[in-house]
N, C-alpha and C positions, 0 to 999 in steps of 0.2 A: 771765346776768340779762336779763330782758326787761321792757320798760315798755309800757303801753298809754296812748296819748294821744288825746284827743278834739280833732280839728281842726275841728269844726263851727263854732266861733266865727271861726276864721281864714277858712274858706270863705265865711262870711256877708259878710265885708267886702272880699273880693277883687273888684276891678272887671274885670280881665282874667285869663285863666288863667295861673297861675304854678305853678311846682313847689313842693314843700314844703321844698326845700333851704334857702332864706333863713331860714325859721322854725326849722328844725332847727339851723342854724348859730348863730342868736341864742340858742337854748336852751343849746347847748354853751358859748358864750362866757359866758353868765350862770352856768352851773354851774361853770366854771373860776374865775370871779370869786368865787363863793361858797366855794371851797376853795382859797385862794391857795397852799398848799403843793404843789398839782398843777402850778402854773405856776412852777416853780423848777428850778434846777440845783444839783448838788453841787459845791462849789468846794473849796478847800483847807481841809478839816475844818470846813466851814460850808455851810449851805443858803442859796443866793442866790435870794430870792423876787422875781420881776418884779412891778412895779406895774401894768403894762398887759397886756392880753390881745391877742395878734395871732394870727389864725387863717388858715392857708393851705388852699386846696382844690386838689387835683391833678385835672387833666382829661386824658383820653387823646384825643389827636388823631392819627388814623391812624398816622403814622410817629413822631411826636414827642409828648412829654408837655409839659404846661404847668401851672405852679402859680401861681395868683393869690393874693396875700397880702392880707388885709384888715387894714389898719393901724389900731391903736387901736380894736379892737372894743369895748373897755371899758377905762376908766382908773380 
């Protein structure tokens, strides 16, 4: 599945050059919040749905990896 996104409105308000990553991450958090069963785990015969969305991004640093977690991306 592929999506086409128009970022022209985002580019118009940028003061300094940024990557698209923060905007994409925000869209992911909003999408997960819109479908709360995606943000859940299966427990003992039940589905435990989390109320807040926390999103982590893995970054490759030469020898080591690093994951920054955005806490409470959406409550």
